[in-house]
C-alpha positions in Angstrom: -53.7 21.9 -7.2 -54.2 19.6 -10.2 -53.1 16.6 -8.0 -55.7 17.6 -5.4 -58.5 17.8 -7.9 -57.5 14.5 -9.6 -57.4 12.7 -6.2 -60.8 13.9 -5.1 -63.3 11.1 -5.5 -60.8 8.8 -7.1 -62.1 5.9 -5.0 -65.8 6.7 -5.5 -68.1 5.2 -8.1 -69.4 8.7 -8.8 -71.8 10.1 -11.2 -69.0 11.0 -13.6 -67.6 7.4 -13.4 -71.1 5.9 -14.0 -71.7 8.2 -17.0 -68.4 7.1 -18.4 -68.7 3.4 -17.8 -72.4 2.6 -18.2 -74.5 2.5 -21.4 -76.5 5.6 -21.8 -79.9 4.0 -21.1 -78.5 2.3 -17.9 -77.0 5.5 -16.7 -80.3 7.3 -17.3 -82.2 4.6 -15.3 -79.7 4.7 -12.4 -79.9 8.5 -12.4 -83.7 8.4 -12.2 -83.4 5.9 -9.3 -81.0 8.2 -7.5 -83.0 11.4 -8.0 -86.6 10.3 -8.1 -86.7 6.9 -6.4 -87.5 4.8 -9.5 -86.5 1.1 -9.2 -83.9 -0.6 -11.4 -84.8 -3.8 -13.1 -82.7 -6.9 -12.4 -81.2 -6.7 -15.9 -80.2 -3.0 -15.3 -78.7 -3.9 -11.9 -76.6 -6.6 -13.5 -75.0 -4.1 -15.9 -74.3 -1.7 -13.0 -72.8 -4.5 -10.9 -70.5 -5.6 -13.7 -69.2 -2.0 -14.3 -68.9 -1.4 -10.5 -66.9 -4.7 -10.1 -64.4 -3.9 -12.9 -63.9 -0.3 -11.7 -63.3 -1.5 -8.1 -60.8 -4.3 -9.1 -58.9 -1.6 -11.1 -58.5 0.2 -7.8 -57.2 -2.8 -6.0 -60.4 -4.2 -4.5 -60.5 -7.9 -4.0 -63.7 -8.0 -1.9 -67.1 -6.3 -1.7 -69.3 -5.5 1.3 -72.7 -4.1 2.0 -71.7 -1.1 4.2 -74.6 -0.3 6.6 -75.3 1.6 9.8 -76.9 -0.5 12.5 -78.1 0.9 15.8 -74.7 0.6 17.3 -73.8 4.1 16.2 -70.9 2.9 14.0 -70.8 1.2 10.6 -70.8 -2.5 9.9 -69.5 -4.6 7.0 -69.1 -8.3 6.0 -66.5 -8.9 3.3 -67.1 -11.3 0.3 -64.5 -12.1 -2.3 -65.2 -11.3 -5.9 -63.7 -14.7 -6.8 -65.9 -17.7 -7.7 -64.6 -21.2 -8.5 -64.5 -22.0 -12.2 -65.0 -25.5 -13.7 -61.4 -25.8 -14.8 -60.2 -25.5 -11.2 -59.4 -21.8 -11.5 -61.4 -18.8 -10.3 -63.2 -15.9 -12.0 -64.2 -12.5 -10.6 -68.0 -12.4 -10.3 -70.4 -9.8 -9.0 -74.1 -9.9 -10.0 -77.0 -7.5 -9.8 -78.5 -9.8 -7.1 -75.3 -9.4 -5.0 -75.4 -5.7 -5.5 -79.0 -5.2 -4.6 -79.2 -7.2 -1.4 -77.4 -9.4 1.1 -78.2 -11.4 4.1 -76.0 -10.6 7.1 -76.6 -12.2 10.5 -79.0 -9.8 12.4 -79.1 -11.6 15.7 -76.2 -9.8 17.4 -77.1 -6.3 16.4 -79.3 -4.1 18.6 -83.0 -4.7 17.7 -84.9 -3.6 20.7 -86.7 -6.9 21.0 -87.6 -7.1 17.3 -85.4 -10.2 16.9 -84.7 -13.0 19.3 -81.1 -14.3 19.6 -82.0 -17.4 17.7 -83.7 -15.4 14.9 -80.6 -14.6 12.8 -82.0 -13.5 9.4 -81.7 -9.9 8.4 -81.3 -8.1 5.0 -79.2 -5.3 3.6 -80.5 -3.5 0.5 -78.5 -1.2 -1.8 -79.1 2.5 -1.4 -78.5 3.8 -4.9 -78.8 7.4 -3.7 -75.4 7.1 -2.0 -72.2 6.4 -4.0 -70.3 3.2 -3.6 -66.6 3.5 -2.8 -63.4 1.5 -2.4 -61.8 1.5 1.1 -58.9 -0.7 2.1 -59.2 -2.9 -0.9 -63.0 -3.5 -0.4 -65.8 -2.2 -2.6 -68.2 -0.6 0.0 -71.9 -0.5 -1.2 -74.0 1.8 1.1 -77.1 -0.1 2.1 -80.0 -0.1 4.5 -80.5 -2.8 7.1 -83.8 -4.4 8.0 -85.1 -7.4 10.0 -86.7 -10.5 8.6 -90.1 -8.9 9.2 -89.1 -5.7 7.3 -88.6 -3.4 10.3 -85.8 -0.9 10.1 -83.0 -1.7 12.5 -80.6 0.8 11.2 -80.2 4.6 11.0 -80.3 5.0 7.2 -83.8 3.6 6.4 -85.8 6.1 8.5 -83.5 8.9 7.2 -84.5 8.0 3.6 -88.1 7.8 4.6 -88.0 11.2 6.3 -86.4 12.7 3.1 -89.3 11.3 1.1 -91.9 12.8 3.4 -90.1 16.2 3.3 -89.8 16.1 -0.5 -93.6 15.4 -1.0 -94.9 18.2 1.1 -92.2 20.8 0.2 -93.1 20.3 -3.5 -96.8 21.0 -2.6 -95.7 24.3 -1.0 -93.6 25.3 -4.0 -96.5 24.6 -6.4 -98.6 27.0 -4.4 -96.1 29.7 -5.3 -96.2 28.9 -8.9 -93.1 26.7 -9.1 -94.0 23.8 -11.5 -90.4 23.1 -12.6 -88.9 21.8 -9.4 -89.0 18.0 -9.4 -87.4 17.3 -6.0 -86.6 19.1 -2.7 -83.7 17.8 -0.7 -82.6 18.3 2.8 -78.9 19.1 3.0 -76.4 18.8 5.9 -72.8 19.8 6.6 -71.3 18.4 9.8 -68.6 20.1 11.9 -66.7 17.4 13.7 -64.9 18.1 17.0 -62.3 15.7 18.4 -59.3 15.3 20.7 -55.8 14.0 19.8 -53.6 12.5 22.4 -50.4 10.4 22.2 -51.0 6.7 22.0 -48.4 5.9 24.7 -50.3 8.0 27.2 -53.6 6.5 26.1 -52.4 3.0 26.7 -51.7 3.8 30.3 -55.3 5.0 31.0 -57.8 2.1 31.3 -60.6 4.5 31.5 -59.9 6.0 28.1 -59.4 2.5 26.6 -62.7 1.1 27.9 -65.0 4.1 28.1 -63.5 6.9 25.9 -63.4 9.3 28.8 -61.3 9.9 32.0 -63.1 8.7 35.1 -60.4 10.0 37.3 -58.0 13.0 36.9 -57.3 16.2 38.8 -57.4 19.4 36.8 -54.0 20.7 35.7 -52.8 24.2 36.7 -53.6 25.4 33.1 -56.4 24.3 31.0 -58.2 26.5 28.5 -58.4 29.6 30.7 -56.1 31.8 28.5 -58.1 30.9 25.3 -54.7 30.5 23.6 -55.5 27.2 21.8 -58.5 28.3 19.8 -57.5 29.0 16.2 -53.9 28.9 17.3 -51.0 27.8 15.1 -51.4 24.1 14.4 -48.6 22.0 15.8 -46.5 20.1 13.2 -47.5 16.7 14.4 -51.2 17.6 14.3 -50.8 19.3 10.9 -49.2 16.2 9.5 -52.2 14.2 10.8 -54.7 16.7 9.2 -52.9 16.6 5.9 -53.1 12.8 5.6 -56.7 12.9 6.9 -57.7 15.3 4.2 -56.0 13.1 1.5 -57.8 10.0 2.8 -61.2 11.7 2.9 -60.8 13.5 -0.5 -60.1 10.1 -2.2 -63.4 8.9 -0.7 -65.2 11.9 -2.1 -65.7 13.4 1.4 -65.5 17.2 0.9 -63.3 18.0 4.0 -63.0 21.8 4.0 -62.1 23.6 7.2 -59.8 22.5 10.0 -58.5 24.3 13.1 -57.6 24.1 16.8 -60.7 24.2 19.0 -61.0 25.8 22.5 -59.7 23.0 24.7 -56.0 21.9 24.7 -55.5 18.9 22.3 -59.0 19.6 20.7 -59.5 20.2 17.0 -62.3 20.5 14.4 -63.0 19.4 10.8 -65.9 20.7 8.8 -67.2 19.4 5.5 -69.0 21.0 2.6 -72.8 20.4 2.3 -74.2 17.2 0.8 -77.7 15.8 0.9 -78.4 14.5 4.4 -78.1 10.8 3.6 -74.7 11.3 1.9 -73.6 13.7 4.6 -74.5 11.0 7.2 -72.4 8.5 5.2 -69.5 11.0 5.0 -69.5 11.8 8.7 -69.3 8.1 9.5 -66.3 7.9 7.2 -64.8 11.0 8.8 -64.9 9.5 12.3 -63.5 6.1 11.0 -60.7 7.8 9.1 -59.8 10.1 12.0 -59.1 7.0 14.2 -57.2 5.1 11.6 -55.0 8.0 10.5 -54.3 9.0 14.1 -53.1 5.5 14.8 -50.6 5.8 11.9 -49.3 8.9 13.5 -48.8 7.4 17.0 -51.9 9.1 18.3 -55.4 8.3 19.4 -58.5 10.2 18.3 -61.0 10.6 21.1 -64.6 11.2 19.9 -66.3 11.0 23.4 -68.4 14.1 24.1 -66.7 14.8 27.4 -63.3 13.0 27.7 -61.9 15.5 30.2 -63.5 17.2 33.1 -62.9 21.0 33.4 -62.3 21.6 29.7 -64.6 21.8 26.7 -66.3 18.7 25.4 -66.8 17.9 21.8 -70.0 18.3 19.7 -70.9 18.0 16.1 -72.8 21.0 14.6 -75.3 19.8 12.1 -75.9 22.6 9.5 -79.2 21.9 7.9 -80.9 23.5 4.9 -83.4 22.8 2.1 -82.7 23.1 -1.7 -84.4 22.2 -4.9 -83.0 20.0 -7.6 -82.4 23.2 -9.6 -80.0 24.5 -6.9 -82.3 27.0 -5.1 -81.7 27.3 -1.4 -85.2 27.6 0.2 -83.8 29.1 3.4 -82.0 31.9 1.6 -83.8 35.1 2.6 -82.5 37.2 -0.3 -81.8 40.9 -0.2 -85.4 41.7 1.0 -86.5 38.9 3.2 -89.5 40.9 4.4 -90.9 40.6 0.8 -89.9 36.9 0.3 -93.1 35.2 1.3 -91.9 31.7 0.3 -88.9 32.0 2.5 -91.0 33.4 5.4 -93.4 30.5 5.2 -90.7 27.8 5.2 -88.8 29.6 8.0 -92.1 29.7 10.0 -92.6 26.0 9.4 -89.1 25.3 10.8 -89.9 27.4 13.9 -93.2 25.6 14.4 -91.6 22.2 13.9 -88.8 22.9 16.5 -91.4 24.2 19.0 -93.9 21.3 18.6 -91.2 18.6 18.6 -88.5 20.1 20.8 -88.7 16.8 22.9 -87.9 14.8 19.8 -84.9 17.0 18.9 -83.6 16.5 22.5 -84.1 12.7 22.2 -82.2 12.7 18.9 -79.0 13.6 20.7 -79.6 11.5 23.9 -76.9 9.3 25.3 -74.9 8.8 28.4 -71.8 10.4 26.9 -73.6 13.5 25.6 -75.4 14.0 28.9 -72.0 15.0 30.3 -71.7 17.8 27.7 -75.2 19.3 27.2 -75.7 22.2 29.6 -71.9 22.7 30.2 -70.4 26.1 29.7 -69.1 25.2 26.2 -72.2 23.5 24.9 -75.8 24.5 24.3 -78.1 23.9 27.2 -80.5 21.0 27.1 -83.3 23.5 26.5 -84.3 23.8 22.8 -84.6 27.4 21.5 -84.1 29.1 18.1 -81.8 32.1 17.5 -82.9 34.2 14.5 -81.0 37.4 14.9 -82.3 41.0 14.9 -83.3 41.3 11.3 -85.4 38.1 10.9 -86.9 38.6 14.4 -87.8 42.2 13.5 -89.6 41.0 10.3 -91.6 38.4 12.2 -92.5 41.0 14.8 -93.8 43.3 12.1 -95.9 40.5 10.6 -97.4 39.5 13.9 -98.1 43.1 14.9 -99.3 44.2 11.5 -96.8 47.1 11.4 -94.5 48.0 8.5 -90.9 46.7 8.6 -88.1 49.2 7.9 -85.0 47.4 6.9 -82.6 50.3 6.6 -79.4 50.4 4.6 -76.6 47.8 4.9 -74.0 49.0 7.3 -70.4 48.9 6.2 -68.0 47.0 8.5 -65.0 49.1 9.5 -62.4 49.1 12.2 -60.8 52.5 11.8 -57.8 51.5 9.7 -58.0 53.2 6.2 -56.0 50.6 4.4 -58.3 47.7 5.4 -61.2 46.8 3.0 -64.8 47.6 3.9 -67.6 45.1 3.3 -71.3 44.9 4.3 -71.8 44.0 7.9 -74.2 41.2 8.7 -77.6 42.3 10.0 -77.2 40.1 13.2 -74.5 38.6 15.3 -74.0 34.9 15.8 -75.1 33.2 19.0 -72.9 30.3 20.0 -75.0 29.5 23.0 -78.1 28.7 20.9 -78.8 25.0 20.3 -80.7 25.8 17.0 -79.5 29.0 15.3 -80.3 30.5 11.9 -77.0 31.5 10.4 -77.9 33.3 7.2 -79.3 30.6 4.9 -79.3 27.5 7.0 -80.0 26.3 10.6 -77.2 25.0 12.8 -78.3 22.4 15.3 -75.5 22.3 17.9 -76.7 19.7 20.3 -75.4 16.6 18.4 -72.6 14.8 20.2 -69.2 14.2 18.6 -69.5 10.4 18.6 -73.1 10.4 17.4 -74.5 9.8 13.9 -76.1 12.8 12.4 -78.9 10.6 11.0 -81.0 10.8 14.2 -81.1 14.6 14.3 -81.9 14.8 10.6 -84.6 12.2 10.8 -86.4 14.4 13.4 -85.8 17.7 11.5 -87.0 16.3 8.2 -90.1 14.6 9.6 -91.1 17.5 11.8 -90.7 20.1 9.1 -92.4 17.8 6.6 -95.4 17.4 8.9 -95.8 21.2 9.4 -95.5 21.8 5.6 -98.2 19.1 5.1 -100.6 21.0 7.3 -99.7 24.3 5.7 -100.3 22.8 2.2 -103.6 21.4 3.3 -104.8 24.8 4.5 -103.5 26.9 1.6 -104.6 24.5 -1.1 -108.2 24.9 0.0 -108.0 28.7 0.4 -110.2 31.0 -1.6 -107.7 33.8 -1.4 -104.2 32.5 -1.3 -102.4 35.7 -0.4 -104.7 36.5 2.5 -104.6 32.9 3.8 -100.8 32.9 3.5 -100.5 36.1 5.5 -102.8 34.9 8.2 -101.1 31.5 8.4 -97.7 33.0 8.9 -99.0 35.5 11.4 -100.8 32.8 13.4 -97.8 30.5 13.5 -95.5 33.3 14.7 -97.9 34.1 17.5 -98.4 30.5 18.6 -94.7 29.5 18.5 -92.9 32.7 19.5 -91.9 31.1 22.7 -89.2 29.1 20.9 -87.4 32.2 19.7 -84.6 33.3 22.0 -81.7 35.6 20.9 -80.0 35.9 24.3 -77.4 34.1 26.3 -78.4 30.4 26.7 -75.8 29.9 29.5 -77.4 32.2 32.0 -79.4 30.8 34.8 -82.1 33.4 34.1 -82.8 31.7 30.8 -83.5 28.4 32.5 -86.1 30.2 34.6 -87.5 32.1 31.6 -87.7 28.9 29.5 -89.6 27.2 32.3 -92.0 30.1 32.3 -92.5 29.7 28.6 -93.2 26.0 29.0 -90.2 24.8 27.1 -88.7 21.3 27.8 -85.6 21.0 29.9 -84.6 17.3 29.8 -81.2 17.2 31.5 -80.5 13.5 31.0 -81.3 10.6 28.7 -83.6 8.9 31.1 -85.6 12.1 31.3 -86.3 12.5 27.6 -86.2 9.1 25.8 -89.5 7.7 27.2 -91.2 10.7 25.5 -90.3 9.1 22.2 -93.5 7.0 22.7 -95.8 9.9 23.5 -99.0 9.8 21.4 -98.2 12.9 19.4 -94.7 11.7 18.5 -95.8 8.2 17.6 -98.6 9.7 15.4 -96.1 12.0 13.7 -93.9 9.1 12.6 -96.8 6.9 11.7 -98.5 9.7 9.6 -95.3 10.4 7.7 -94.4 6.7 7.3 -91.0 7.1 9.0 -91.4 4.7 12.0 -94.1 2.2 12.8 -95.1 1.9 16.5 -93.1 -1.3 16.7 -90.0 0.3 15.3 -90.4 3.2 17.6 -90.7 1.0 20.7 -87.6 -0.9 19.6 -85.6 2.3 19.3 -86.6 3.5 22.7 -85.5 0.2 24.2 -82.2 0.2 22.3 -81.3 3.8 23.5 -82.1 3.1 27.1 -80.4 -0.3 27.1 -77.3 1.2 25.6 -77.3 3.9 28.3 -77.4 1.4 31.1 -74.7 -0.7 29.5 -72.4 2.3 29.0 -72.8 3.4 32.6 -72.2 -0.1 33.9 -69.0 -0.4 31.9 -67.8 2.9 33.3 -68.6 1.8 36.9 -66.8 -1.5 36.5 -63.8 0.3 35.0 -63.7 2.8 37.8 -63.8 0.0 40.4 -61.0 -1.8 38.6 -58.8 1.3 38.6 -59.5 2.2 42.2 -58.9 -1.3 43.6 -56.0 -2.4 41.5 -54.1 0.8 41.1 -55.2 3.9 43.0 -55.7 2.4 46.5 -52.5 0.3 46.4 -50.6 3.4 45.2 -52.1 5.5 48.0 -51.2 2.8 50.5 -47.6 2.6 49.4 -47.2 6.4 49.4 -48.9 6.7 52.8 -46.4 4.1 54.1 -43.5 6.0 52.7 -44.8 9.2 54.3 -45.3 7.4 57.7 -41.8 5.9 57.6 -40.2 9.3 56.7 -42.2 11.0 59.5 -41.0 8.4 62.0 -37.4 8.9 61.0 -37.6 12.8 60.9 -39.3 12.9 64.3 -36.4 11.0 65.9 -33.8 13.2 64.3 -35.5 16.6 64.2 -38.5 16.5 66.5 -42.3 16.5 66.1 -42.6 19.8 64.2 -40.2 18.6 61.4 -42.6 16.0 60.1 -45.8 18.0 59.9 -46.1 17.6 56.1 -45.6 13.8 56.2 -48.1 13.3 59.1 -50.7 15.6 57.7 -50.5 14.1 54.2 -50.5 10.6 55.4 -53.6 11.2 57.6 -55.4 12.9 54.7 -54.5 10.0 52.3 -55.6 7.4 54.9 -58.9 9.1 55.3 -59.5 9.3 51.6 -58.5 5.7 51.1 -61.1 4.6 53.6 -63.8 6.6 51.9 -62.7 5.2 48.5 -62.9 1.6 49.8 -66.3 2.1 51.3 -67.6 4.0 48.3 -66.3 1.3 46.0 -68.2 -1.4 47.9 -71.4 0.7 47.6 -70.8 1.1 43.9 -70.2 -2.6 43.4 -73.5 -3.5 45.1 -75.4 -1.1 42.8 -73.8 -2.7 39.7 -74.6 -6.2 41.0 -78.3 -5.2 41.0 -78.0 -4.6 37.3 -76.1 -7.8 36.7 -78.5 -10.1 38.6 -80.9 -9.7 35.7 -84.0 -9.0 37.7 -84.3 -5.3 36.9 -86.2 -4.0 33.9 -84.4 -1.8 31.4 -86.2 1.2 32.8 -85.3 0.3 36.4 -81.6 -0.3 35.4 -81.5 3.1 33.7 -82.9 4.9 36.8 -80.4 3.1 39.0 -77.6 4.3 36.7 -78.8 7.9 36.7 -79.9 8.2 40.3 -77.3 6.1 42.1 -74.4 4.8 40.1 -73.4 8.0 38.3 -73.6 10.2 41.5 -71.5 7.6 43.4 -68.9 7.6 40.6 -68.7 11.4 40.8 -68.2 11.2 44.6 -65.5 8.7 44.2 -63.8 10.8 41.6 -63.7 13.8 43.8 -62.1 11.8 46.6 -59.5 10.3 44.2 -58.7 13.5 42.5 -58.0 15.1 45.8 -55.6 12.3 46.6 -53.8 12.8 43.3 -53.1 16.4 44.2 -51.4 15.3 47.4 -49.3 12.5 46.1 -45.9 12.5 44.5 -46.2 12.6 40.7 -44.2 9.4 40.3 -46.3 7.6 42.9 -49.6 8.3 41.1 -50.4 5.3 38.8 -51.8 7.1 35.8 -50.7 9.9 33.4 -52.0 13.3 34.7 -54.3 15.6 32.8 -51.3 17.8 32.1 -49.4 15.0 30.5 -52.4 13.8 28.5 -53.5 17.2 27.1 -50.0 18.2 26.1 -48.9 14.8 24.9 -49.0 15.6 21.1 -46.8 18.6 21.5 
């Protein structure tokens, strides 16, 4: 145990390290910068940089990098050596406050949504002192934001920090109304549950679709998938357990609080959950989790798949974003306490979250948009594309009593018991959990379950923070001017419940009846990325971000363009990969096997008569018919892709072509091909089957 605690954070320039290595006045200044946003002077930054450099070199670092999160969805880094030439011909380790505070990477090749032309290369990274620096693979990584030459945010961290500022400002106003004058900051917290698949590298290397797109574009379902529910929470196989142990060790050194790991529902699927951090640090940590998963899997002869739907017919992978609010004094503002019906502050903040989700349900759906997540949302294992909030019986009952003006009777806590005397008894929760809800209250936090496994959690938290901040702003405006605070508070909560009740749904989100009921309530149901992303520019959404200084209209338009452009490019790559697989491997294999069947049928007919070759003739005819359909369909698919490649389509037109024509054509081709796979000899099929892939790590 002592080894574990000593290793945790050993590669992080943490608060404890800073306190030990920095002069007291410099540590105090840096702490104020971290907690309250105060700027460091250049002289103070020089002292921090020198201490950071010495600490990093002691841990084997030879280079430093500004570690940032561009709109690619992954992290980026440019390494610079600590060494600088000396006059005597030698070299000295140098690292100044200027190098710590900002750098100038090439911004021309990162997605900018038209903010930067290709020839306009200048961009800036700026140190984010609220997130700890760390050493990874011999490099000092300094978490930073990334902005264009004109100052526009072209990363995921800048707007996240802006949204945190907005939330802090208006949450503090609310707390002061309740007499809290001691809290100096309110922080949004997050804890991400990361789902992923592990498969053997040798199998992966024989699947071009997995290599190029992260998901299988072809593949007949195996006889056994997840039907028996025998993988979920099952005993972890030794090879996977060894991977998990090393992954934990890697993450713990980087200060990532990896906590819970288990088998997920689908074969070869697993999950890792981390303990809460403030949302900006949690976003950094989750990027490190995904990176480490891939690196550690490679060392174990495996590949980690983070695509939201890598295999048809079994569960896809999501990333549950657990979100809460807390004060700098450690108070969880979403903790209802023992008597939530009497906790007015909790009820007001809870109501604000409900109102925010209802008013900006389109933005929450947009925050998880993407071609890969479209395959998962609405599936039987994932929340539907319709936003709703699960509260459970107790909280819903309290809100009902407030709205109706009737007393709430809480009753006594029920003891959980299963009828075996030796087993301990404990208080039963007042409500069950709802795994079909996209946004569920789970005791003292909300769990947003729509985030895709490959996505950054920044987008979802930007929307949550901004939307809740804006509702709290309106609440504070109203209550600060009230003559009778208690009466105004009660009427505000009551009115908000009545106006936003439609977003509350405690039932089964998988039932078709809910889709009809949601439509009746007027809730959004955007099934795909092209359906929802254009709404990012709706007037109410643009005004929300402008009002809270999270996005300018220019930045918002750029992000809309980036997401849609990425969607079209992702689908295009999938289509080209499928064409390559069909023409170079599948069709030739079908032709060869059909020839073998025809030859065998000819020989058997001569020896045994017509009836003896029924299998060969029937199978050959079926494969020939499917091959003809595949050839024709491939030509149609190629023509559609050429329309994107000729450069005459706008981004919007290309996206619509992908959604309306290319993806349906790909699904049709897959159905034809998968049917052929079921007919052909296992050795004749050119790719590893689903059965081989999903059991490859066992």
